[in-house]
C-alpha positions as CSV (number, residue, x, y, z in Angstrom):
1,M,61.5,112.5,71.3
2,F,63.8,112.0,74.3
3,R,66.3,114.5,75.7
4,D,68.6,111.7,76.8
5,R,68.5,108.2,78.5
6,V,67.6,109.7,81.8
7,D,64.5,111.3,80.4
8,A,63.6,108.1,78.5
9,G,64.0,106.1,81.7
10,R,61.7,108.3,83.7
11,Q,59.0,108.3,81.0
12,L,59.3,104.5,80.7
13,A,59.0,104.1,84.5
14,E,55.7,106.0,84.5
15,Q,54.3,103.6,81.9
16,L,55.6,100.6,83.8
17,K,53.9,101.5,87.0
18,G,50.6,100.3,85.6
19,S,52.1,97.0,84.4
20,V,53.9,95.6,87.4
21,G,51.6,96.5,90.3
22,D,52.7,94.9,93.5
23,E,54.8,92.2,91.9
24,H,58.2,91.2,93.1
25,V,60.2,93.0,90.5
26,V,63.9,93.0,89.4
27,V,65.0,95.5,86.7
28,L,67.7,94.4,84.3
29,G,69.6,96.8,82.1
30,L,71.2,95.8,78.8
31,P,74.7,97.4,78.7
32,R,75.8,99.8,77.8
33,G,73.1,102.2,76.9
34,G,70.2,100.4,78.5
35,V,71.7,100.7,82.0
36,P,71.1,104.4,82.6
37,V,67.5,103.9,81.3
38,A,67.1,101.0,83.7
39,F,68.5,102.9,86.6
40,E,65.6,105.4,86.3
41,V,63.1,102.6,86.0
42,A,64.4,100.8,89.0
43,R,64.4,104.0,91.1
44,E,60.8,104.8,90.3
45,L,59.6,101.2,90.9
46,D,61.7,100.9,94.0
47,A,63.2,97.7,92.6
48,P,66.7,96.2,92.6
49,L,68.8,96.8,89.5
50,D,71.1,94.3,87.8
51,V,72.8,94.0,84.5
52,I,71.9,91.4,81.8
53,V,74.9,90.7,79.5
54,V,74.4,89.4,75.9
55,R,76.8,89.4,73.0
56,K,76.1,89.7,69.2
57,L,77.6,86.9,67.0
58,G,79.0,88.5,63.9
59,V,79.6,86.9,60.5
60,P,83.4,86.0,60.6
61,Y,84.4,88.1,57.5
62,Q,81.9,90.9,58.3
63,P,81.6,91.1,62.1
64,E,79.2,94.1,62.1
65,L,76.6,91.9,60.4
66,G,74.9,90.0,63.1
67,M,74.0,86.3,62.7
68,G,72.8,85.9,66.2
69,A,73.4,86.6,69.9
70,I,74.3,84.8,73.1
71,G,73.6,85.3,76.7
72,E,74.7,83.9,80.1
73,D,74.1,80.3,81.0
74,G,74.6,79.1,77.4
75,V,71.7,80.8,75.8
76,R,72.1,81.3,72.0
77,V,69.8,82.9,69.4
78,L,70.7,82.4,65.7
79,N,69.4,84.2,62.6
80,D,69.3,81.2,60.2
81,Q,68.6,83.5,57.2
82,V,71.7,85.5,57.7
83,I,73.8,82.4,58.3
84,A,72.5,80.8,55.1
85,M,73.0,83.9,53.0
86,A,76.5,84.4,54.4
87,M,77.3,80.7,54.0
88,V,78.6,80.4,57.5
89,T,79.4,76.9,58.6
90,E,78.6,75.3,62.0
91,D,82.3,75.3,62.9
92,E,82.5,79.0,62.1
93,V,79.5,79.8,64.3
94,A,81.0,77.7,67.1
95,A,84.3,79.6,66.8
96,V,82.7,83.0,67.0
97,E,80.5,81.9,69.9
98,Q,83.6,80.6,71.8
99,L,85.3,84.0,71.4
100,E,82.2,86.0,72.3
101,R,81.4,83.9,75.3
102,A,84.7,84.6,76.9
103,E,84.1,88.3,76.4
104,L,80.6,88.0,77.8
105,E,81.9,86.4,81.0
106,R,84.6,89.1,81.3
107,R,82.0,91.9,80.9
108,A,79.6,90.4,83.4
109,A,82.4,90.3,86.0
110,L,83.5,93.8,85.1
111,F,80.0,95.3,85.6
112,R,79.0,93.4,88.7
113,G,82.4,93.3,90.4
114,D,82.2,91.3,93.7
115,R,78.4,91.6,93.8
116,P,76.5,88.3,93.1
117,R,73.9,88.2,90.4
118,T,70.4,89.1,91.7
119,S,68.3,86.0,91.9
120,L,65.4,86.0,89.5
121,V,63.6,82.8,90.7
122,G,59.9,83.4,91.0
123,R,60.2,87.1,90.3
124,T,59.1,89.5,87.5
125,A,62.1,90.5,85.4
126,V,61.8,93.8,83.6
127,V,64.4,93.8,80.8
128,V,65.3,97.4,79.8
129,D,67.2,98.8,76.8
130,D,67.5,102.3,75.4
131,G,65.7,101.1,72.2
132,I,65.4,98.2,69.9
133,A,66.6,98.0,66.3
134,T,66.5,94.3,65.1
135,G,65.6,92.8,68.4
136,S,68.1,89.9,68.4
137,T,69.9,91.1,71.5
138,A,66.6,91.8,73.4
139,Q,65.4,88.3,72.4
140,A,68.5,86.7,73.9
141,A,68.2,88.8,77.1
142,C,64.6,87.6,77.6
143,Q,65.6,84.0,77.1
144,V,68.4,84.4,79.6
145,V,66.2,85.8,82.4
146,R,63.6,83.1,81.8
147,A,66.3,80.4,82.0
148,H,67.3,82.0,85.3
149,G,63.9,81.2,86.8
150,A,61.9,84.4,86.2
151,S,58.2,83.8,86.5
152,R,57.3,86.7,84.2
153,V,59.4,88.6,81.7
154,I,58.6,92.2,80.7
155,L,60.6,93.8,77.9
156,A,60.5,97.6,78.2
157,V,62.1,100.1,75.8
158,P,61.4,103.7,75.0
159,V,61.3,103.2,71.2
160,A,61.3,100.4,68.6
161,P,60.1,99.6,65.1
162,R,56.8,97.7,64.9
163,S,58.4,94.9,62.9
164,S,60.9,94.1,65.7
165,L,58.2,94.2,68.4
166,A,56.1,91.7,66.4
167,L,59.1,89.3,66.3
168,L,59.5,89.6,70.1
169,A,55.9,89.1,71.0
170,E,56.4,85.4,71.8
171,T,59.7,86.0,73.7
172,A,58.4,88.2,76.5
173,D,55.2,87.9,78.5
174,E,54.6,91.6,77.9
175,L,56.1,94.3,75.8
176,V,56.1,97.9,77.0
177,C,57.2,100.5,74.3
178,L,56.5,104.2,74.5
179,A,56.7,104.8,70.7
180,T,56.9,102.9,67.5
181,P,57.6,105.7,64.9
182,E,57.8,105.1,61.2
183,P,60.0,105.3,59.3
184,F,62.5,103.8,61.8
185,F,66.1,104.3,60.8
186,A,68.0,103.8,64.1
187,V,67.5,104.2,67.9
188,G,69.6,107.3,68.2
189,Q,67.5,109.4,65.8
190,F,64.9,109.7,68.6
191,Y,67.3,111.0,71.2
192,R,68.6,114.6,71.4
193,N,71.7,113.3,73.2
194,F,72.7,109.7,72.3
195,S,76.3,109.9,73.3
196,Q,78.1,106.6,74.0
197,T,77.7,105.1,77.5
198,S,81.1,103.9,78.7
199,D,81.9,100.7,80.7
200,E,82.9,103.0,83.6
201,E,79.5,104.7,83.5
202,V,77.7,101.4,83.6
203,V,79.8,100.3,86.7
204,E,79.1,103.7,88.4
205,V,75.3,103.5,87.7
206,L,75.1,100.0,89.1
207,K,77.0,101.2,92.2
208,R,74.6,104.1,92.6
209,A,71.7,101.7,92.5
210,V,73.2,99.7,95.4
211,T,73.9,102.8,97.5
212,G,70.7,104.7,96.6
213,T,72.5,107.7,95.1
214,V,70.2,109.2,92.5
215,A,72.4,111.7,90.7
216,P,72.0,111.4,87.0
217,P,74.8,110.0,84.8
218,V,77.5,112.4,83.7
219,V,77.3,113.2,80.0
220,V,80.5,112.2,78.3
221,G,81.9,114.7,75.9
222,A,79.9,117.7,77.2
223,T,81.4,121.0,76.4
224,D,80.9,124.6,77.6
225,D,81.6,126.0,74.2
226,P,78.7,125.2,71.8
227,P,79.6,124.5,68.1
228,I,78.8,127.1,65.5
229,R,76.8,124.4,63.7
230,D,75.3,121.3,65.2
231,E,72.3,120.0,63.3
232,E,70.6,117.3,61.3
233,V,71.1,117.9,57.5
234,V,69.5,116.5,54.4
235,V,71.4,116.3,51.1
236,E,69.7,115.7,47.8
237,I,71.8,114.0,45.2
238,G,71.4,112.7,41.6
239,A,68.8,113.4,39.0
240,V,66.1,111.7,41.2
241,R,67.1,114.0,44.1
242,L,67.7,111.1,46.5
243,R,67.6,112.4,50.1
244,L,70.4,111.3,52.4
245,V,70.3,112.2,56.0
246,G,73.2,113.2,58.3
247,H,74.4,115.1,61.3
248,L,76.9,118.0,60.8
249,T,78.9,119.4,63.7
250,I,81.4,122.3,63.2
251,P,83.2,123.5,66.3
252,E,84.6,127.0,66.9
253,A,88.0,127.5,65.3
254,C,87.5,124.5,63.1
255,S,90.8,123.2,61.6
256,G,89.4,120.6,59.2
257,L,86.3,118.5,58.4
258,V,85.8,114.7,58.6
259,V,83.1,112.8,56.8
260,F,82.2,109.4,58.4
261,A,81.2,106.4,56.3
262,H,79.6,103.7,58.5
263,G,79.7,100.0,57.8
264,S,77.1,97.4,57.2
265,G,74.6,96.9,60.0
266,S,75.3,100.4,61.3
267,S,74.2,104.0,60.7
268,R,75.1,107.6,61.5
269,H,73.8,106.9,65.0
270,S,76.5,104.3,65.6
271,P,77.6,104.9,69.2
272,R,81.2,104.1,68.3
273,N,81.4,106.6,65.4
274,R,79.5,109.2,67.5
275,F,82.1,108.7,70.3
276,V,85.0,109.2,67.9
277,A,83.3,112.2,66.3
278,A,82.8,113.8,69.8
279,V,86.6,113.4,70.4
280,L,87.4,114.9,67.1
281,N,85.0,117.8,67.7
282,S,86.8,118.5,71.1
283,A,90.1,118.6,69.2
284,G,88.8,121.2,66.7
285,L,87.7,119.1,63.8
286,G,84.2,119.3,62.2
287,T,82.4,116.0,61.6
288,L,79.6,114.9,59.2
289,L,78.0,111.5,60.1
290,F,76.0,110.3,57.2
291,D,73.8,107.4,56.1
292,L,74.9,106.6,52.6
293,L,71.9,104.3,51.9
294,T,68.2,105.0,52.3
295,P,66.3,102.9,54.9
296,G,64.9,100.7,52.0
297,E,68.4,100.1,50.6
298,E,69.8,99.2,54.1
299,I,68.0,95.9,54.0
300,D,69.4,95.0,50.6
301,R,72.7,93.2,51.3
302,A,73.8,93.8,47.6
303,A,73.6,97.5,48.1
304,V,75.4,97.4,51.5
305,F,78.4,95.7,49.8
306,D,78.2,97.8,46.6
307,I,81.4,99.8,47.4
308,E,81.3,101.7,44.1
309,L,77.7,102.9,44.9
310,L,78.7,103.9,48.4
311,A,81.8,105.7,47.2
312,D,79.7,107.6,44.6
313,R,77.3,108.7,47.4
314,L,80.2,109.7,49.6
315,G,81.7,111.8,46.7
316,S,78.3,113.6,46.3
317,V,78.1,114.3,50.0
318,T,81.6,115.7,50.0
319,E,80.7,118.1,47.2
320,W,77.7,119.3,49.2
321,L,80.0,119.8,52.3
322,E,82.5,121.7,50.2
323,A,79.8,124.1,49.2
324,Q,78.8,125.0,52.7
325,P,79.9,128.5,53.8
326,E,81.6,127.1,57.0
327,A,83.7,124.7,55.0
328,K,85.4,127.4,52.9
329,G,89.2,126.9,53.1
330,L,89.0,123.7,55.2
331,C,90.6,120.4,54.2
332,I,88.3,117.4,54.2
333,G,89.2,113.8,55.4
334,Y,87.3,110.5,55.6
335,F,86.7,108.2,58.6
336,G,85.4,104.8,57.5
337,A,84.3,101.7,59.5
338,S,83.9,98.2,58.1
339,T,82.6,98.4,54.5
340,G,82.5,102.2,54.9
341,A,86.3,102.2,54.9
342,G,86.3,100.5,51.5
343,A,84.0,103.2,50.2
344,A,86.1,106.0,51.8
345,L,89.3,104.7,50.0
346,W,87.4,104.3,46.7
347,A,86.0,107.8,46.9
348,A,89.4,109.2,47.9
349,A,90.9,107.7,44.8
350,E,88.1,109.1,42.6
351,R,88.6,112.6,44.1
352,G,92.3,112.8,43.5
353,S,94.2,115.1,45.9
354,S,91.2,116.9,47.3
355,I,90.9,114.5,50.3
356,G,93.5,115.3,52.9
357,A,93.5,112.0,54.9
358,V,91.7,108.7,55.4
359,V,91.2,106.7,58.6
360,S,89.9,103.1,58.6
361,R,88.5,101.6,61.9
362,G,88.2,97.8,61.7
363,G,87.7,98.4,58.0
364,R,87.6,96.5,54.8
365,P,90.1,98.3,52.6
366,D,90.3,95.2,50.5
367,L,86.8,96.0,49.1
368,A,88.4,99.0,47.3
369,D,91.0,96.8,45.6
370,P,90.5,98.2,42.1
371,K,91.3,101.7,43.4
372,L,93.8,101.1,46.1
373,S,96.9,102.0,44.0
374,Q,95.2,105.3,43.0
375,V,94.7,106.6,46.5
376,R,96.9,109.6,47.3
377,A,95.5,110.6,50.6
378,P,97.6,109.6,53.7
379,T,95.8,106.5,55.1
380,L,95.7,105.1,58.6
381,L,94.4,101.6,59.1
382,I,93.4,100.7,62.7
383,V,92.6,97.1,63.5
384,G,92.0,95.2,66.7
385,G,94.6,92.6,67.6
386,R,91.9,89.9,68.1
387,D,90.2,90.7,64.8
388,E,92.4,88.2,63.0
389,V,90.5,87.9,59.7
390,V,90.1,91.6,59.2
391,L,93.7,92.2,60.3
392,E,95.0,90.0,57.6
393,L,92.8,91.7,55.0
394,N,94.2,95.0,56.1
395,R,97.8,93.8,55.8
396,Q,97.2,92.6,52.3
397,A,95.5,95.9,51.3
398,Q,98.2,98.0,52.7
399,K,100.7,96.3,50.3
400,R,98.6,97.6,47.4
401,L,98.5,101.2,48.6
402,R,101.0,103.7,47.0
403,C,100.3,106.6,49.3
404,E,101.6,107.3,52.8
405,S,100.1,104.7,55.0
406,R,100.3,103.2,58.5
407,L,98.7,100.1,60.0
408,V,98.2,100.2,63.8
409,V,97.1,97.2,65.7
410,V,95.2,97.8,69.0
411,P,96.3,95.0,71.3
412,G,93.5,92.8,72.7
413,A,90.8,94.6,70.8
414,T,88.1,92.8,68.8
415,H,86.3,94.1,65.7
416,L,84.0,96.7,67.5
417,F,86.7,97.8,70.0
418,E,84.4,97.3,72.9
419,E,87.2,96.4,75.3
420,P,88.1,98.9,78.1
421,G,90.2,101.8,76.6
422,A,90.1,100.3,73.0
423,L,87.7,102.8,71.4
424,E,89.5,105.7,73.3
425,E,92.7,104.5,71.6
426,V,91.0,104.5,68.2
427,A,89.8,108.1,68.8
428,R,93.3,109.2,69.9
429,L,95.0,107.6,66.9
430,A,92.4,109.0,64.5
431,G,92.6,112.5,66.0
432,D,96.4,112.6,65.8
433,W,96.4,111.4,62.1
434,L,93.6,113.7,60.9
435,L,94.9,116.8,62.7
436,S,98.4,116.2,61.4
437,H,97.1,116.1,57.8
438,L,94.0,118.3,57.7
439,S,95.0,121.3,59.8
440,P,96.1,124.5,58.0
441,I,99.6,124.2,59.4
442,A,99.9,120.6,58.1
443,E,98.4,121.5,54.8
444,A,100.9,124.4,54.4
445,A,103.8,122.1,55.3
446,G,102.6,119.6,52.7
């Protein structure tokens, strides 16, 4: 539907021209991905651009599962249903909020630098993101700008599911959305290029807004050598021919293949996994990012934590990949995040020696406990130093592994590795591990 965030921003700006008229407008981008979109909107509306920072509150033992969000000036939005289902106490919510609020303040200072926050008093605030999934972050953003004195709040996004927009109807004075397609799996499925936006790019875009420079953002990970295969794929598995959707990229001179298993609350469009995949592609590894659950199953928390089910799906997808002509002679590895890491280890144990390596990013290897001692694939566990609960779970799980394994702690990183340089370090560590175990030279040496 959109080429990239620049294209989405320009289309959104055209729609907004009829909504704001001659009002005193300020455009606010949600980092990271919303800022390049907001830049195009601000440029077309001839309005100042600022950043609006909010943070997701994750369930303590499963941080990718959101239980709410916070914004500047003490704004907090909680999902009481998730909190009740996850049995999170008030003290635990407060502890998570304290940690996230410190990060929120750090990121606000990083993005704005020495520039003061743009005053919103008596002005129309246009809150822009690159799309909406659940809407909790957008809801917090709208409440923040209203608390800052905005007289009118417009929430503007290129794409969102109807269900989320319905929940946001009372939060903003007006909703502007270019498309509400169904079925809606994830924001990234409606972009041809949905590469991760870095902190550095956000800072640069905000600087360009101040100086009036209109050059479009540089696409991170662009390459002059196109892959031999780069496409959306559908795999039908089981007697009922269940359809699973993924994206397969195989570069020239491919030296191995990596299947990604995402965690709860995420999808194959996860910007973190897409970033790591792009780094692996540039290093000569093929990648397959896959949704192991259907959209209907994604909302069933029992299915999301059914590691045996996820591992079975991962095994079926691996069999499909092995049958592809481009995969002939190539070793396959797994990259798992959160609950997906548990599924990757379980599947690796089931498939014996056919899996060449496993990497876990902020994973839950403990969820594969019945199978950990049977894993033979060399396993790398990567955990953020500030992700204390998950770090301890990884330490305990590593003790039960009988294969070659290594636990690496990224100092100062939280569960999603959002800190400057943290995700880059994850990609470097994963690339080194996978290349050393999947490449033909490594395989021959083994």
